[in-house]
N, C-alpha and C positions, 0 to 999 in steps of 0.2 A: 504494500500500500504506500502511496505517496506520503512522504513525511511532511511535506509542505501542505498538501491538500487536506490532510486530516486535522490540521490545527484549526481551532475555532477563531473567529474574528470577533473581538469585543468592540461594541459600538459605544462611543462617547454619548453622553446624554443629549448633546446638541445635534446629533446626526440621526436622520431618518432614512430607512431603506425600504424600497417598494419593489416587489417582484411581480411581474405580470405572468399570466398563463402562457404567453407566447415565448417566455424566456428573457424578456427585457428586464433589466435591473437598473433602477435609478437610485442614486445616493444623493441626499440633500443635506447641506450643512450651512454653517454661517459664511463660508467662503464661496458658496455657489452650489451648482447641481451638475453631476456627472451621470451619464447613462452608458450602458453597454449591453450587448446581447450575449447570453450564455450559449455555449455549444449545446447541441441537442441532447447529449447523454449526461449532462451535468445538471443537478437540481440543487436548490437552495432551501434550507429550512431556517426559520427565524424563531428563536425562543428568548423572548425578552430583549436583552441587550447582547445576545450572542448569535452569531451567524455561522452555520455549518454547511459546507458543500459536500455532496455525495455524488458518486458516479454510478452508472447503470451496470457496467461490466468491467472485467479485468483486462480488456484488450489494451494493447500498447498505446493506441491513439487516445483512448479514454483516460488512461493513467496520466499521460502527458498533459492533456487538457484539464485534468482535475487540479493539478498543481498550478498551472497557468491561471486558471480561473480564480483560485483562491488568492494568488498573489496580486492579480489585477484588482479584485474587489478590496483587498486590504489597502492597496495604494490609493484607490478611489476614496476610501474612508479617511485616510491620512490627508489627502488633498483637499477635501471639503471641510475638514475640521481644523487642522493646524497649518496647512499649506506645506510646501516643500522648501527645505532650507539646505543650502550648500555652504559649509564652513570651509574657509581657506586658511591653511597654516603655512607660513613662510619661514623656512629655516635657512640660515646662512648669513654671510656678510655681503653688504653691498646692495641688498634689495630694498627698494623703497615702495611702500604701499600706503594708500590712504583709505 
């Protein structure tokens, strides 16, 4: 089983997730709204503030899409709640940064 795919996603209190029957997932938070269509053999179950993804079979393609789907949904939750941040560390002599 996918180690990434079986991890649950914890939703912050400010984030709402909506799953359509057609497989469309939309995540809404203070920073905006993101939407994505799930692959056909991946399903989402929401239990309070926890989201768990499951797959229909053990085929190679389904296993790969299971981890991918979980990672994309987790990134969507991060994007609408806190946004993405890139920290830069400069080590050495002679570098100037502002």
